[in-house]
C-alpha positions as CSV (number, residue, x, y, z in Angstrom):
1,M,13.1,-40.2,12.0
2,L,14.3,-37.0,10.6
3,E,13.3,-37.7,7.1
4,R,9.9,-39.1,8.2
5,G,9.4,-35.7,10.2
6,K,10.3,-33.6,7.2
7,S,7.8,-35.5,5.1
8,L,5.1,-34.8,7.5
9,L,5.6,-31.1,7.5
10,P,3.2,-29.0,5.4
11,E,4.5,-27.7,2.1
12,T,3.2,-24.1,2.8
13,S,5.7,-21.4,2.6
14,V,4.8,-17.8,3.2
15,A,6.7,-15.3,1.0
16,T,6.1,-11.9,2.2
17,E,7.7,-9.2,0.3
18,R,8.3,-6.2,2.4
19,F,8.4,-3.8,-0.5
20,T,5.5,-3.7,-2.8
21,V,4.5,-0.8,-5.1
22,P,0.8,-0.3,-5.1
23,N,-1.0,0.2,-8.4
24,V,-2.4,3.6,-9.3
25,A,-6.0,4.3,-8.3
26,G,-7.7,6.8,-10.4
27,H,-10.4,7.6,-12.9
28,L,-11.1,9.5,-16.2
29,E,-12.9,12.8,-16.2
30,G,-13.6,13.8,-19.8
31,N,-10.2,14.0,-21.4
32,K,-8.4,14.0,-18.2
33,T,-6.8,11.2,-16.1
34,V,-7.0,11.8,-12.3
35,I,-4.8,9.7,-9.9
36,S,-5.8,9.7,-6.4
37,N,-3.1,7.8,-4.6
38,F,0.1,9.2,-6.3
39,F,1.3,10.9,-3.0
40,Q,1.0,7.5,-1.3
41,I,3.0,5.8,-4.0
42,A,5.8,8.6,-3.7
43,N,5.8,8.1,0.1
44,I,6.2,4.3,-0.2
45,L,9.0,4.9,-2.6
46,R,10.5,7.5,-0.3
47,R,10.9,9.9,-3.1
48,T,9.3,13.4,-3.6
49,P,6.3,13.4,-5.6
50,E,7.7,16.1,-7.9
51,H,10.8,13.9,-8.7
52,L,8.4,10.9,-9.6
53,L,6.1,13.2,-11.6
54,K,8.9,14.7,-13.5
55,Y,9.9,11.3,-14.6
56,I,6.4,10.1,-15.6
57,N,5.8,13.3,-17.4
58,R,8.9,12.8,-19.5
59,E,8.3,9.0,-20.1
60,L,4.7,9.4,-21.0
61,A,5.1,12.7,-22.8
62,A,2.0,13.8,-21.0
63,K,1.7,16.9,-18.8
64,G,0.6,16.1,-15.3
65,E,0.1,18.5,-12.4
66,F,-1.0,18.5,-8.7
67,K,-4.4,19.7,-7.7
68,R,-4.9,19.3,-4.1
69,Q,-4.0,15.8,-3.2
70,L,-4.6,14.6,-6.8
71,L,-2.5,14.2,-9.9
72,V,-4.2,15.3,-13.0
73,F,-3.0,14.4,-16.5
74,N,-4.4,16.5,-19.4
75,T,-4.9,13.4,-21.6
76,K,-6.4,9.9,-21.2
77,L,-3.9,7.4,-20.0
78,P,-4.5,3.8,-19.2
79,S,-3.5,2.9,-15.7
80,Q,-1.4,-0.1,-17.0
81,K,0.8,2.3,-18.8
82,I,1.3,4.6,-15.7
83,N,2.1,1.4,-13.4
84,E,4.8,0.3,-16.0
85,K,6.4,3.7,-15.9
86,I,6.3,3.7,-12.1
87,Q,7.9,0.2,-12.1
88,Q,10.7,1.6,-14.5
89,Y,11.3,4.4,-11.9
90,V,11.5,1.9,-9.1
91,D,14.0,-0.2,-11.1
92,G,16.2,2.8,-12.0
93,F,15.8,5.1,-9.0
94,V,14.9,3.2,-5.9
95,I,16.2,-0.5,-6.0
96,C,19.9,-0.9,-5.1
97,K,21.7,-2.6,-8.0
98,E,24.0,-4.5,-5.5
99,C,21.6,-6.0,-2.9
100,G,18.3,-5.5,-4.4
101,K,16.7,-3.7,-1.5
102,P,14.7,-0.4,-1.7
103,D,16.5,1.3,1.3
104,T,18.1,3.9,-0.9
105,K,18.4,7.7,-0.9
106,L,19.2,10.0,-3.9
107,V,22.3,12.0,-3.2
108,K,23.4,14.7,-5.6
109,E,27.2,15.4,-5.8
110,G,27.9,18.3,-8.1
111,V,26.0,17.6,-11.3
112,I,25.9,13.8,-10.8
113,T,23.0,12.1,-8.9
114,F,23.8,8.9,-7.1
115,I,21.7,6.2,-5.5
116,R,23.2,5.5,-2.0
117,C,22.1,2.3,-0.4
118,Q,21.4,2.5,3.3
119,A,21.6,-1.3,3.7
120,C,24.8,-2.2,2.0
121,G,26.5,1.1,1.3
122,A,26.7,0.8,-2.4
123,K,26.7,4.0,-4.5
124,H,25.7,4.0,-8.2
125,S,25.2,7.1,-10.5
126,V,21.8,7.5,-12.2
127,N,20.6,9.0,-15.3
128,S,20.3,12.6,-14.3
129,K,18.1,13.8,-17.2
130,I,15.4,14.2,-14.5
């Protein structure tokens, strides 16, 4: 009877990921790229917009600056490339290497920066070139 009951259950399984990074939303203005949801992305990642911008500036070799609630790069950049760099930032500076959860904080001890996981308590050093 148990096997029959299992076979009658629907095969739908709802996979809900509680942490998703949104794609950048922006447009081109002449030779400039304008990103309108950068502060929202930084807020979801629980990092300062300045830290995230510093990483993206270094990785893309493009100068970006904040103007009101927008991020403006002084060159044309495809959104796919910006999304890739944000994902690399998430992998290196947000996700815990032990448990894989995004519940982390950046903690600076002396000259070394660590990721401290609030979920499992793990602590890992990160590349502090930023």
